[in-house]
Steps between C-alpha positions, in 0.01 A plus 500: 500500500829663574478383863498137403807536271680689775424220739623242248815707453561511867447124536736438205756732656474322841531164326780578269699760680698496820583792728857480625682713758877501487815637669803696388805269494676746734226455755401129485333509844226744366316246293201728420683832447383520143182403326282321477517497119253310293655252263346239270544146636604410146790759495842349498746549787708705265204739441428518873862569577509781236199664653639478858841625389334801338329589826814448694717701254726198445612311205308164456834331431628605851228324704345160553163391642415252765156388632606628844803614680742207536327272250682383182530742208246480228734435211280391214386846394323383189241327723178670593395602848252206505776252411731610778227526760484878538146523367365452852767702690462845645869590515812430292855551628748703297874431558823654376687306231387339173348157547738206458442299189229227524780239520710672773 
């Protein structure tokens, strides 16, 4: 019945989606000021960044993402959240400034 499909849908969502809290780049110390937003683990970093920027009212080109404050920038924005290790995270850090190129 409908209950079983809802259950399957919730399982699917839990398995394939991640809930991420995030900060405003002006307030890096408040890591969970926003969110959590639910994102597909197969979304690309670029897609995640666009979603976060929209919530923050910022241009996606003006920010970069890190796994956590002080960790290296996630530069390869064509990679999925699974590929960069964010699929099991609960927060993502948003910083000012476009990411450096992958080679920088």
